[in-house]
KEVEXKE-703622 format. One line per 8 residues: number of its first residue (from 1); for each residue x, y, z of N, C-alpha, C, CB. Coordinates in nm, 2 decimals. Glycine has a CB too. Layout:
<recs>
NUM> X:Y:Z:X:Y:Z:X:Y:Z:X:Y:Z ~ ...
</recs>
This chain:
<recs>
1> 9.70:4.34:11.23:9.78:4.24:11.22:9.68:4.17:11.09:9.81:4.15:11.38 ~ 9.62:4.20:11.08:9.47:4.17:10.97:9.52:4.20:10.84:9.32:4.27:11.00 ~ 9.45:4.17:10.69:9.48:4.23:10.61:9.30:4.32:10.56:9.56:4.13:10.50 ~ 9.35:4.44:10.47:9.23:4.52:10.48:9.14:4.46:10.38:9.26:4.66:10.46 ~ 9.01:4.42:10.42:8.93:4.35:10.31:8.93:4.39:10.14:8.77:4.37:10.37 ~ 8.93:4.31:10.07:8.98:4.33:9.95:8.90:4.44:9.82:8.99:4.18:9.91 ~ 8.76:4.38:9.84:8.62:4.44:9.85:8.58:4.53:9.92:8.55:4.36:9.88 ~ 8.59:4.51:10.07:8.46:4.60:10.16:8.35:4.55:10.17:8.42:4.73:10.10
9> 8.37:4.41:10.18:8.21:4.31:10.18:8.17:4.38:10.31:8.23:4.10:10.21 ~ 8.01:4.37:10.31:7.91:4.42:10.44:7.90:4.28:10.49:7.74:4.51:10.40 ~ 7.93:4.30:10.63:7.95:4.26:10.72:7.79:4.24:10.83:8.06:4.34:10.77 ~ 7.74:4.21:10.88:7.64:4.27:10.98:7.64:4.20:11.14:7.49:4.25:10.91 ~ 7.64:4.28:11.17:7.66:4.22:11.32:7.55:4.28:11.42:7.81:4.27:11.40 ~ 7.56:4.16:11.51:7.38:4.13:11.59:7.43:4.07:11.73:7.24:3.99:11.49 ~ 7.41:4.24:11.79:7.42:4.16:11.97:7.36:4.24:11.94:7.54:4.14:12.11 ~ 7.30:4.23:12.15:7.24:4.38:12.21:7.31:4.39:12.31:7.09:4.39:12.24
17> 7.44:4.37:12.31:7.53:4.44:12.38:7.60:4.59:12.29:7.65:4.33:12.40 ~ 7.54:4.71:12.37:7.63:4.81:12.31:7.79:4.82:12.28:7.61:4.89:12.38 ~ 7.86:4.77:12.36:7.98:4.77:12.38:8.05:4.68:12.29:8.01:4.75:12.50 ~ 7.96:4.52:12.34:8.05:4.46:12.23:8.02:4.50:12.06:8.04:4.31:12.25 ~ 7.91:4.57:12.04:7.91:4.56:11.89:7.96:4.71:11.90:7.74:4.52:11.80 ~ 8.02:4.77:11.92:8.08:4.84:11.90:8.26:4.82:11.90:8.02:4.90:11.98 ~ 8.29:4.73:11.95:8.40:4.63:11.96:8.45:4.58:11.80:8.34:4.50:12.06 ~ 8.35:4.54:11.84:8.38:4.45:11.65:8.36:4.49:11.57:8.32:4.34:11.59
25> 8.24:4.62:11.55:8.28:4.73:11.47:8.35:4.77:11.41:8.28:4.78:11.48 ~ 8.43:4.88:11.54:8.55:4.91:11.56:8.71:4.79:11.48:8.54:4.91:11.73 ~ 8.71:4.70:11.53:8.81:4.64:11.46:8.74:4.63:11.32:8.84:4.50:11.52 ~ 8.62:4.55:11.25:8.64:4.49:11.14:8.64:4.65:11.06:8.53:4.36:11.11 ~ 8.61:4.78:11.05:8.59:4.88:10.97:8.72:4.90:10.96:8.51:4.99:11.00 ~ 8.83:4.92:11.09:8.99:4.84:11.06:9.01:4.78:10.98:9.06:4.76:11.13 ~ 9.02:4.65:10.94:8.96:4.59:10.87:8.95:4.63:10.74:8.86:4.59:10.91 ~ 8.87:4.71:10.68:8.86:4.72:10.56:8.68:4.69:10.52:8.98:4.61:10.51
33> 8.58:4.59:10.59:8.54:4.60:10.64:8.37:4.73:10.57:8.65:4.62:10.73 ~ 8.33:4.69:10.52:8.16:4.78:10.56:8.10:4.72:10.67:8.04:4.77:10.45 ~ 8.06:4.83:10.76:7.97:4.76:10.84:7.82:4.78:10.88:8.03:4.76:10.95 ~ 7.69:4.72:10.92:7.54:4.77:10.98:7.57:4.65:11.08:7.38:4.77:10.87 ~ 7.45:4.73:11.18:7.45:4.66:11.33:7.28:4.68:11.36:7.57:4.75:11.48 ~ 7.27:4.54:11.40:7.14:4.54:11.51:7.13:4.49:11.61:7.03:4.50:11.48 ~ 7.01:4.52:11.65:7.03:4.50:11.85:6.93:4.39:11.93:6.98:4.68:11.95 ~ 6.85:4.32:11.82:6.79:4.19:11.84:6.74:4.10:11.70:6.67:4.22:11.94
41> 6.73:3.95:11.69:6.67:3.91:11.67:6.60:3.96:11.50:6.62:3.90:11.78 ~ 6.49:4.01:11.55:6.38:4.11:11.46:6.46:4.18:11.35:6.29:4.23:11.56 ~ 6.58:4.25:11.44:6.63:4.37:11.33:6.73:4.33:11.26:6.67:4.51:11.39 ~ 6.83:4.21:11.30:6.83:4.12:11.21:6.83:4.08:11.10:6.79:4.10:11.21 ~ 6.70:3.99:11.12:6.64:4.00:10.98:6.60:4.06:10.92:6.58:3.95:10.96 ~ 6.57:4.16:10.96:6.57:4.27:10.86:6.59:4.33:10.77:6.59:4.31:10.88 ~ 6.76:4.36:10.84:6.85:4.38:10.83:6.97:4.33:10.71:6.85:4.38:10.93 ~ 6.90:4.16:10.73:6.94:4.06:10.66:6.91:4.08:10.49:6.88:3.93:10.73
49> 6.72:4.08:10.51:6.66:4.12:10.39:6.73:4.23:10.29:6.53:4.16:10.43 ~ 6.73:4.34:10.43:6.76:4.48:10.30:6.88:4.48:10.23:6.76:4.63:10.36 ~ 6.97:4.45:10.32:7.11:4.48:10.26:7.17:4.36:10.23:7.21:4.55:10.34 ~ 7.17:4.25:10.24:7.20:4.13:10.13:7.37:4.15:10.23:7.19:4.17:9.88 ~ 7.43:4.10:10.38:7.53:4.13:10.36:7.59:4.01:10.34:7.56:4.21:10.44 ~ 7.73:4.00:10.34:7.82:3.90:10.26:7.81:3.79:10.43:8.03:3.98:10.18 ~ 7.85:3.84:10.51:7.82:3.78:10.65:7.76:3.86:10.78:7.93:3.73:10.69 ~ 7.71:3.79:10.85:7.61:3.82:10.95:7.73:3.71:11.14:7.37:3.71:10.86
57> 7.77:3.85:11.22:7.87:3.83:11.30:7.70:3.80:11.41:8.02:3.96:11.31 ~ 7.71:3.66:11.44:7.55:3.68:11.54:7.59:3.63:11.68:7.41:3.56:11.48 ~ 7.51:3.72:11.79:7.49:3.64:11.87:7.36:3.56:11.94:7.54:3.69:11.92 ~ 7.36:3.47:11.99:7.29:3.38:11.94:7.17:3.40:12.08:7.39:3.23:11.90 ~ 7.22:3.47:12.18:7.07:3.51:12.32:7.07:3.66:12.30:7.12:3.47:12.55 ~ 6.94:3.66:12.22:6.93:3.84:12.16:6.73:3.82:12.21:7.00:3.88:11.90 ~ 6.70:3.91:12.29:6.54:3.97:12.29:6.44:3.90:12.18:6.54:4.14:12.25 ~ 6.37:3.88:12.23:6.30:3.84:12.13:6.27:3.75:12.04:6.29:3.88:12.08
65> 6.32:3.72:11.93:6.38:3.63:11.84:6.53:3.63:11.82:6.32:3.66:11.71 ~ 6.54:3.43:11.86:6.69:3.45:12.00:6.74:3.43:11.83:6.76:3.29:12.20 ~ 6.91:3.40:11.83:6.97:3.37:11.71:6.98:3.24:11.68:7.10:3.42:11.71 ~ 6.88:3.17:11.75:6.96:3.01:11.65:6.81:3.02:11.55:6.99:2.77:11.78 ~ 6.72:3.10:11.62:6.59:3.10:11.51:6.64:3.23:11.37:6.42:3.16:11.63 ~ 6.71:3.33:11.43:6.79:3.38:11.29:6.83:3.31:11.18:6.89:3.44:11.31 ~ 6.90:3.19:11.21:7.00:3.14:11.16:6.89:3.02:11.09:7.12:3.10:11.28 ~ 6.85:2.98:11.17:6.68:2.96:11.08:6.64:3.01:10.96:6.56:3.02:11.16
73> 6.58:3.10:11.04:6.53:3.19:10.87:6.62:3.18:10.79:6.50:3.35:10.87 ~ 6.72:3.26:10.80:6.78:3.29:10.71:6.87:3.21:10.60:6.81:3.35:10.76 ~ 6.88:3.09:10.69:6.90:2.95:10.54:6.72:2.92:10.48:7.00:2.72:10.63 ~ 6.67:2.94:10.59:6.57:2.88:10.50:6.43:3.03:10.36:6.45:2.77:10.67 ~ 6.53:3.19:10.37:6.49:3.24:10.28:6.53:3.20:10.17:6.49:3.33:10.28 ~ 6.50:3.24:10.03:6.55:3.23:9.88:6.63:3.37:9.92:6.40:3.23:9.72 ~ 6.66:3.40:10.02:6.73:3.59:9.91:6.82:3.56:10.01:6.64:3.81:9.90 ~ 6.83:3.48:10.15:6.96:3.50:10.25:6.99:3.37:10.27:6.95:3.58:10.39
81> 6.97:3.27:10.24:7.03:3.13:10.22:7.17:3.09:10.19:6.96:3.08:10.13 ~ 7.26:3.23:10.12:7.38:3.18:10.08:7.48:3.31:10.18:7.38:3.17:9.89 ~ 7.43:3.41:10.26:7.48:3.44:10.37:7.51:3.39:10.47:7.45:3.50:10.40 ~ 7.67:3.38:10.46:7.78:3.34:10.59:7.71:3.40:10.78:7.96:3.45:10.54 ~ 7.73:3.29:10.83:7.71:3.28:10.98:7.83:3.32:11.09:7.68:3.14:11.02 ~ 7.82:3.36:11.17:7.99:3.38:11.26:7.88:3.33:11.35:8.10:3.58:11.31 ~ 7.86:3.24:11.42:7.78:3.27:11.56:7.90:3.36:11.66:7.73:3.10:11.64 ~ 7.82:3.41:11.78:7.92:3.49:11.86:7.86:3.46:11.94:7.97:3.62:11.84
89> 7.87:3.42:12.13:7.85:3.38:12.23:7.87:3.32:12.31:7.82:3.36:12.23 ~ 7.84:3.36:12.42:7.88:3.37:12.58:7.86:3.20:12.63:7.73:3.51:12.69 ~ 7.77:3.13:12.49:7.73:2.97:12.58:7.87:2.87:12.55:7.56:2.88:12.50 ~ 7.96:2.83:12.61:8.01:2.78:12.60:7.95:2.60:12.59:8.09:2.84:12.67 ~ 7.91:2.52:12.64:7.85:2.42:12.63:7.89:2.36:12.47:7.70:2.46:12.66 ~ 7.90:2.26:12.46:7.84:2.20:12.31:7.74:2.15:12.25:7.88:2.12:12.27 ~ 7.67:2.14:12.32:7.54:2.08:12.26:7.46:2.22:12.24:7.47:1.96:12.38 ~ 7.55:2.34:12.25:7.46:2.51:12.20:7.53:2.53:12.09:7.47:2.68:12.31
97> 7.69:2.49:12.07:7.81:2.54:11.93:7.69:2.39:11.83:8.09:2.49:11.98 ~ 7.70:2.27:11.88:7.63:2.18:11.84:7.51:2.27:11.72:7.56:2.10:11.98 ~ 7.40:2.31:11.79:7.25:2.32:11.79:7.32:2.45:11.68:7.13:2.35:11.96 ~ 7.36:2.51:11.69:7.44:2.65:11.66:7.49:2.56:11.45:7.65:2.68:11.84 ~ 7.57:2.53:11.48:7.64:2.42:11.32:7.53:2.36:11.26:7.77:2.26:11.35 ~ 7.43:2.30:11.36:7.32:2.16:11.29:7.25:2.27:11.21:7.20:2.06:11.43 ~ 7.20:2.42:11.24:7.14:2.47:11.20:7.19:2.51:11.02:7.12:2.55:11.30 ~ 7.31:2.58:11.04:7.36:2.62:10.93:7.49:2.72:10.94:7.25:2.68:10.86
105> 7.52:2.71:11.10:7.59:2.86:11.11:7.70:2.78:11.02:7.65:2.95:11.31 ~ 7.83:2.90:10.97:7.96:2.87:10.93:8.10:2.85:11.06:7.99:3.00:10.82 ~ 8.09:2.90:11.12:8.20:2.89:11.26:8.08:3.01:11.39:8.43:3.01:11.20 ~ 8.18:2.99:11.47:8.10:3.02:11.61:8.25:3.05:11.64:8.00:2.90:11.72 ~ 8.26:3.19:11.73:8.34:3.22:11.88:8.30:3.24:11.98:8.42:3.31:11.89 ~ 8.37:3.24:12.15:8.28:3.22:12.20:8.31:3.39:12.27:8.27:3.06:12.28 ~ 8.25:3.41:12.39:8.25:3.52:12.44:8.41:3.46:12.59:8.04:3.57:12.48 ~ 8.44:3.54:12.67:8.54:3.63:12.62:8.56:3.59:12.47:8.68:3.64:12.70
113> 8.58:3.67:12.33:8.70:3.64:12.26:8.79:3.79:12.22:8.66:3.55:12.12 ~ 8.93:3.71:12.14:8.97:3.82:12.05:8.97:3.90:11.96:9.01:3.83:12.03 ~ 8.96:4.00:11.92:8.89:4.09:11.84:8.99:4.06:11.70:8.90:4.27:11.91 ~ 9.09:4.00:11.71:9.19:3.97:11.59:9.16:3.88:11.52:9.30:3.93:11.63 ~ 9.14:3.79:11.62:9.11:3.64:11.54:8.98:3.59:11.53:9.17:3.52:11.59 ~ 8.88:3.72:11.58:8.72:3.75:11.46:8.76:3.81:11.40:8.56:3.82:11.49 ~ 8.84:3.91:11.35:8.85:3.97:11.23:8.90:3.82:11.12:8.97:4.12:11.23 ~ 8.97:3.74:11.18:9.09:3.64:11.12:8.98:3.50:11.05:9.24:3.57:11.29
121> 8.85:3.54:11.16:8.80:3.42:11.15:8.65:3.46:11.04:8.78:3.34:11.32 ~ 8.61:3.63:11.02:8.56:3.64:10.91:8.65:3.63:10.78:8.49:3.74:10.91 ~ 8.77:3.72:10.77:8.81:3.68:10.64:8.88:3.57:10.62:8.87:3.76:10.58 ~ 8.86:3.41:10.69:8.82:3.29:10.62:8.73:3.22:10.58:8.84:3.23:10.65 ~ 8.56:3.24:10.67:8.44:3.30:10.60:8.42:3.32:10.50:8.40:3.38:10.63 ~ 8.50:3.42:10.46:8.47:3.54:10.31:8.51:3.44:10.21:8.59:3.71:10.29 ~ 8.63:3.40:10.26:8.71:3.33:10.17:8.70:3.23:10.06:8.78:3.29:10.22 ~ 8.61:3.15:10.17:8.55:3.03:10.13:8.46:3.08:10.04:8.49:2.94:10.25
129> 8.37:3.23:10.07:8.28:3.25:9.94:8.31:3.27:9.80:8.20:3.34:9.96 ~ 8.44:3.31:9.79:8.50:3.27:9.67:8.59:3.14:9.63:8.56:3.37:9.64 ~ 8.65:3.08:9.68:8.72:2.94:9.67:8.66:2.88:9.53:8.69:2.83:9.81 ~ 8.72:2.82:9.48:8.69:2.80:9.37:8.71:2.87:9.19:8.60:2.78:9.42 ~ 8.71:2.99:9.18:8.69:3.10:9.10:8.80:3.08:9.04:8.66:3.23:9.16 ~ 8.89:3.04:9.05:8.98:2.99:8.96:9.03:2.87:8.85:9.03:3.00:9.02 ~ 8.92:2.78:8.88:8.97:2.63:8.87:8.90:2.66:8.74:8.92:2.48:8.99 ~ 8.92:2.68:8.67:8.87:2.71:8.47:8.65:2.68:8.43:8.99:2.52:8.35
137> 8.63:2.61:8.54:8.49:2.66:8.54:8.47:2.45:8.48:8.44:2.85:8.39 ~ 8.56:2.40:8.50:8.59:2.30:8.50:8.52:2.20:8.60:8.71:2.31:8.50 ~ 8.40:2.06:8.60:8.27:2.00:8.64:8.32:1.86:8.71:8.18:1.97:8.50 ~ 8.31:1.87:8.84:8.41:1.72:8.93:8.20:1.64:8.90:8.51:1.77:9.23 ~ 8.26:1.49:8.87:8.18:1.36:8.84:8.19:1.30:8.92:8.21:1.30:8.75 ~ 8.12:1.25:9.08:8.12:1.13:9.17:8.02:1.08:9.12:8.12:1.15:9.32 ~ 7.98:0.96:9.04:7.88:0.91:9.06:7.73:1.00:9.06:7.91:0.86:9.18 ~ 7.62:0.98:9.09:7.54:1.13:9.15:7.56:1.24:9.15:7.53:1.15:9.24
145> 7.63:1.29:9.13:7.69:1.38:9.22:7.80:1.50:9.08:7.81:1.26:9.36 ~ 7.73:1.60:9.12:7.85:1.72:9.01:7.91:1.82:9.08:7.76:1.83:8.87 ~ 7.99:1.88:9.04:8.03:1.98:9.18:8.09:2.10:9.02:8.21:1.88:9.35 ~ 8.04:2.22:9.00:8.08:2.27:8.97:8.21:2.40:9.05:7.99:2.28:8.91 ~ 8.30:2.40:9.03:8.35:2.45:9.11:8.40:2.67:9.09:8.46:2.32:9.12 ~ 8.38:2.66:8.94:8.36:2.78:8.94:8.26:2.88:8.99:8.35:2.79:8.86 ~ 8.11:2.81:8.97:7.99:2.87:8.98:7.96:2.83:9.15:7.86:2.82:8.86 ~ 8.01:2.68:9.15:7.95:2.67:9.36:7.83:2.57:9.26:7.86:2.91:9.51
153> 7.79:2.56:9.14:7.72:2.45:9.17:7.70:2.33:9.17:7.67:2.45:9.15 ~ 7.60:2.25:9.32:7.66:2.10:9.29:7.44:2.06:9.23:7.78:1.97:9.51 ~ 7.50:1.95:9.21:7.38:1.89:9.16:7.38:1.71:9.19:7.37:1.94:8.99 ~ 7.24:1.67:9.21:7.27:1.54:9.26:7.15:1.48:9.18:7.28:1.52:9.43 ~ 7.19:1.38:9.08:7.11:1.35:8.99:7.04:1.41:8.89:7.05:1.31:9.04 ~ 7.09:1.57:8.88:7.05:1.65:8.77:6.96:1.78:8.84:6.96:1.55:8.68 ~ 6.94:1.71:8.99:6.89:1.91:9.07:6.90:1.89:9.15:6.76:2.00:9.07 ~ 6.93:2.07:9.14:7.01:2.13:9.23:7.04:2.10:9.36:6.98:2.22:9.24
161> 7.17:2.16:9.44:7.07:2.14:9.56:7.21:2.26:9.67:7.04:1.90:9.61 ~ 7.13:2.37:9.77:7.21:2.45:9.81:7.21:2.42:9.96:7.18:2.58:9.78 ~ 7.39:2.44:9.92:7.53:2.45:10.03:7.53:2.57:10.05:7.67:2.39:9.99 ~ 7.58:2.58:10.15:7.60:2.69:10.26:7.74:2.71:10.17:7.61:2.64:10.47 ~ 7.82:2.84:10.16:8.01:2.84:10.15:8.08:2.80:10.22:8.08:2.95:10.15 ~ 8.06:2.72:10.34:8.09:2.64:10.42:8.09:2.47:10.39:8.00:2.67:10.52 ~ 7.99:2.48:10.31:7.97:2.31:10.31:7.94:2.32:10.16:7.82:2.23:10.42 ~ 7.95:2.38:10.11:8.04:2.41:9.96:8.18:2.36:9.98:8.07:2.59:9.91
169> 8.33:2.47:10.04:8.42:2.44:10.06:8.45:2.26:10.11:8.43:2.54:10.13 ~ 8.33:2.25:10.23:8.37:2.10:10.28:8.40:1.98:10.17:8.24:2.05:10.36 ~ 8.29:2.00:10.03:8.22:1.88:9.98:8.33:1.91:9.87:8.03:1.87:9.94 ~ 8.38:2.00:9.78:8.45:1.99:9.76:8.64:1.96:9.79:8.40:2.05:9.72 ~ 8.64:1.93:9.93:8.76:1.89:9.99:8.75:1.77:9.98:8.79:1.93:10.11 ~ 8.70:1.70:10.04:8.66:1.62:10.07:8.67:1.49:9.88:8.53:1.69:10.14 ~ 8.58:1.60:9.77:8.58:1.54:9.65:8.69:1.54:9.57:8.49:1.59:9.59 ~ 8.76:1.66:9.63:8.92:1.62:9.52:9.03:1.53:9.54:9.03:1.75:9.51
177> 8.99:1.49:9.73:9.06:1.43:9.77:9.04:1.28:9.78:9.07:1.48:9.84 ~ 8.91:1.24:9.65:8.84:1.09:9.67:8.94:0.94:9.67:8.72:1.07:9.53 ~ 8.88:0.88:9.77:8.90:0.80:9.82:9.04:0.82:9.93:8.89:0.73:9.71 ~ 9.10:0.95:10.02:9.15:0.96:10.04:9.08:1.01:10.22:9.21:1.01:9.94 ~ 9.16:0.96:10.30:9.06:0.97:10.45:9.16:1.11:10.46:9.07:0.80:10.62 ~ 9.02:1.26:10.56:9.04:1.34:10.55:9.07:1.38:10.71:8.96:1.38:10.48 ~ 9.12:1.38:10.79:9.18:1.39:10.90:9.07:1.48:10.97:9.33:1.44:10.89 ~ 9.02:1.51:11.04:8.88:1.66:11.14:9.00:1.81:11.13:8.83:1.60:11.43
185> 9.14:1.74:11.17:9.20:1.84:11.22:9.27:1.89:11.07:9.30:1.80:11.36 ~ 9.30:1.80:10.99:9.31:1.89:10.84:9.22:2.00:10.75:9.32:1.79:10.75 ~ 9.05:1.88:10.82:8.96:2.00:10.77:8.98:2.09:10.82:8.83:1.99:10.79 ~ 8.99:2.07:10.96:8.99:2.22:11.05:9.07:2.39:10.96:9.12:2.18:11.23 ~ 9.18:2.28:10.92:9.28:2.40:10.84:9.31:2.42:10.71:9.40:2.39:10.87 ~ 9.21:2.34:10.66:9.19:2.36:10.51:9.06:2.42:10.45:9.19:2.23:10.45 ~ 8.94:2.37:10.52:8.84:2.42:10.47:8.76:2.57:10.57:8.76:2.30:10.45 ~ 8.85:2.58:10.77:8.83:2.66:10.80:8.90:2.78:10.88:8.76:2.62:10.83
193> 9.04:2.71:10.80:9.18:2.82:10.83:9.18:2.80:10.97:9.17:3.02:10.77 ~ 9.15:2.72:11.04:9.17:2.74:11.19:9.26:2.61:11.25:9.01:2.76:11.27 ~ 9.28:2.66:11.35:9.41:2.52:11.43:9.35:2.41:11.44:9.47:2.53:11.60 ~ 9.40:2.29:11.44:9.40:2.20:11.42:9.29:2.16:11.54:9.52:2.16:11.39 ~ 9.33:2.23:11.72:9.32:2.17:11.83:9.17:2.24:11.87:9.46:2.19:11.93 ~ 9.07:2.21:11.76:8.98:2.31:11.80:8.85:2.21:11.86:8.95:2.41:11.68 ~ 8.72:2.22:11.91:8.67:2.10:11.90:8.67:2.02:11.76:8.56:2.12:11.95 ~ 8.62:1.90:11.76:8.54:1.89:11.66:8.43:1.90:11.59:8.53:1.85:11.65
201> 8.33:1.86:11.69:8.19:1.93:11.64:8.14:2.04:11.54:8.14:1.97:11.73 ~ 8.26:2.13:11.52:8.24:2.17:11.40:8.24:2.09:11.29:8.32:2.24:11.37 ~ 8.32:2.03:11.27:8.35:1.97:11.14:8.25:1.84:11.13:8.51:1.93:11.13 ~ 8.15:1.79:11.25:8.07:1.65:11.30:8.00:1.70:11.15:7.96:1.63:11.48 ~ 7.95:1.80:11.26:7.83:1.89:11.22:7.74:1.93:11.08:7.89:2.01:11.26 ~ 7.93:1.97:11.04:7.91:2.04:10.91:7.88:1.91:10.77:8.08:2.15:10.89 ~ 7.95:1.78:10.85:7.94:1.67:10.75:7.76:1.59:10.73:8.06:1.55:10.82 ~ 7.71:1.63:10.90:7.57:1.59:10.92:7.50:1.62:10.84:7.52:1.63:11.01
209> 7.46:1.78:10.82:7.36:1.88:10.73:7.44:1.83:10.62:7.35:2.06:10.74 ~ 7.56:1.81:10.58:7.55:1.77:10.41:7.56:1.66:10.35:7.64:1.81:10.33 ~ 7.53:1.55:10.44:7.46:1.43:10.36:7.32:1.44:10.40:7.51:1.28:10.40 ~ 7.29:1.53:10.49:7.12:1.52:10.44:7.06:1.61:10.36:7.02:1.53:10.54 ~ 7.14:1.71:10.30:7.12:1.82:10.19:7.18:1.72:10.06:7.22:1.98:10.22 ~ 7.22:1.64:10.13:7.29:1.54:9.92:7.18:1.41:9.88:7.52:1.42:9.94 ~ 7.13:1.40:9.97:7.05:1.33:9.96:7.14:1.10:9.95:6.97:1.43:9.82 ~ 7.05:1.09:9.83:7.13:0.96:9.84:7.28:0.95:9.76:7.03:0.84:9.77
217> 7.34:1.05:9.75:7.44:1.10:9.71:7.55:1.15:9.87:7.39:1.22:9.60 ~ 7.50:1.13:9.96:7.52:1.17:10.10:7.54:1.09:10.15:7.45:1.23:10.16 ~ 7.59:0.93:10.08:7.63:0.79:10.15:7.74:0.78:10.04:7.50:0.65:10.16 ~ 7.82:0.89:9.95:7.94:0.86:9.97:8.03:0.88:10.05:7.97:0.89:9.91 ~ 8.00:1.01:10.13:8.13:1.05:10.21:8.10:0.94:10.30:8.14:1.21:10.28 ~ 8.19:0.89:10.35:8.24:0.77:10.47:8.25:0.86:10.59:8.40:0.68:10.45 ~ 8.26:0.80:10.69:8.30:0.78:10.83:8.38:0.69:10.81:8.22:0.75:10.93 ~ 8.53:0.78:10.88:8.63:0.67:10.92:8.67:0.68:11.08:8.78:0.69:10.83
225> 8.59:0.56:11.13:8.60:0.61:11.32:8.73:0.65:11.33:8.56:0.48:11.46 ~ 8.75:0.73:11.44:8.87:0.80:11.50:8.95:0.85:11.41:8.94:0.73:11.58 ~ 8.89:0.90:11.32:9.02:0.95:11.20:8.94:1.10:11.15:9.04:0.80:11.03 ~ 8.88:1.08:11.07:8.80:1.17:10.98:8.71:1.13:10.88:8.88:1.24:10.90 ~ 8.71:1.19:10.79:8.60:1.11:10.63:8.69:1.11:10.51:8.44:1.24:10.55 ~ 8.62:1.06:10.40:8.69:1.05:10.32:8.54:1.04:10.19:8.80:0.92:10.36 ~ 8.49:1.07:10.10:8.44:1.05:10.01:8.51:0.91:9.88:8.42:1.19:9.98 ~ 8.41:0.82:9.87:8.46:0.68:9.85:8.37:0.71:9.69:8.41:0.52:9.99
233> 8.44:0.57:9.60:8.43:0.55:9.53:8.24:0.56:9.44:8.50:0.46:9.55 ~ 8.18:0.55:9.38:8.04:0.53:9.38:8.04:0.34:9.41:7.96:0.59:9.21 ~ 8.13:0.30:9.31:8.12:0.14:9.31:8.11:0.06:9.46:8.26:0.08:9.24 ~ 8.21:0.13:9.52:8.19:0.04:9.68:8.06:0.11:9.73:8.35:0.06:9.82 ~ 7.95:0.19:9.71:7.85:0.19:9.75:7.80:0.04:9.69:7.78:0.32:9.72 ~ 7.84:-0.06:9.61:7.72:-0.14:9.53:7.78:-0.25:9.63:7.71:-0.16:9.33 ~ 7.94:-0.25:9.67:7.92:-0.35:9.73:7.90:-0.41:9.85:7.96:-0.38:9.69
</recs>
């Protein structure tokens, strides 16, 4: 059902349940990924720093250091901040999803899960890592904000801004459609490659983090109540 990974990216699977690790590993290897495993938060951080995987499939309920702390430390590390994170958790409360997403996770799945869906989610996230490379290196400038499609570099007033792959794809999607309202369902389909009926905190929490990281340029992202978001022109900020 899933396509083999074209370049054999490395995925780190972190869970303290051996059967879950075996199940996820089997399906990821079958899809063409190279897989490493860890059973605790401490092991996960060590493996992330040592192996620099493209993505971590991360359980939140881990012994010792929790999955939330792992996300936080991964995002804070110079060598690991660009690693994508897919949360895999038995927790179904919206507050748990929001906490993970607000710390910088790229997506989440709840247990029990479909292995095929997990492989598809991993592939979608990793495609976001490479998105934009065919745009010829052109730079999109909106007021104090500049976005280099090819290098994935973002600057605000000339200062670099560190974004996760998902945050970059979200920003680029909004910027390329500047002035047009983007519904949450559309953003889920185009950025996350997810079904539009998935719960919307995923989009909202990423927009919240994006605004915070962009600083003064965060005001460019406008909420359209009951519908979605758009990037407005800098001139409208002065009115």
